[in-house]
N, C-alpha and C positions, 0 to 999 in steps of 0.2 A: 503494500501499500504504498503511495506516494504522498508527500506532506504536499499541498497545497502553501502557498504564501497566503497570507491575512489577506494585502490587497488585493489578491485575486477574486477573492470570495466577498468582495464589499461592494455594496451597491449599486447600480450603476447612477451618477447623476451628486455621488458623496460629495468628492474632490471638488466638484464644481461649485455647491454649494457653499462649501466651508470657504473658499475664495472668495465668490460673492459675499458672506459676511464677513469678512476679515473686508477689503475692500471698502466696503461700507464703516466699517467702524476706524478706519484709517480716515477717511475721507470727513466724517461727521467733528472732529474736534477741529481742522483745516476751518469749516463754514461756522462752529461759532467761533472761533476767533477771529474772524472777518468782521463777525455783528457786534461785536464788541467794540466799548470807544477806548480811547487810548487811557481816560479813567477809571473805566470798569479793568481793564485789564488792571493796570496798577492796584484798584483793590485787591484783584484777584491773586493775584499775584502776592498781597502783605497779607492777607488770610491764609492762604496755602505756608506762607513760610512760619508764621502765629502759630497754624493747626502743626507743621514740623517741629516748631521751636519746644513746645506745647506735648507732641509725644515724646520728645526726648527728652525729658524733665521728669515726665509721670517714670518712665525707663530706669530715670538715674535714682527719682525716689523710692522705688521698691527695690535696689539694689542700696542702698542708703543706711550705715550704718551709726556714726557720728551723727549722733543729736544736734548738734551745730550745723552741719550737713545736712540734713533735713530741714531743718530750719531755712537756710537760703534757700534751696526747692525750692520749698511749701509756699515761700512770699516771690519767687521766680517764677511757682504755677498762678498764685495770684493777680499778678501783676499781670502774665500774660492772660487768663480769662475776661482780666478788668478789659483789658485791650480790645481783645473778640470783641468782649459786649461791645462796644464802642463803633467798633464795625461793621458791623451787622446791624 
């Protein structure tokens, strides 16, 4: 009994559907970027940067054991939260 590769038994059209979905997903962000004004782009970048910083602080907070370091991280987290609240 010969082994048949998986791709040979795959349904016809599967690959083209996948490619079509990938192309649609790739063009969607570009269309959205074109619709945003410079101010909206800057706001989005600020939000993303703050969210990324917040995520990093939370990760550090989970690992922190020194009470002083934890306090500094908690203060930084509170500052990030207030900045995020002002932007949203």
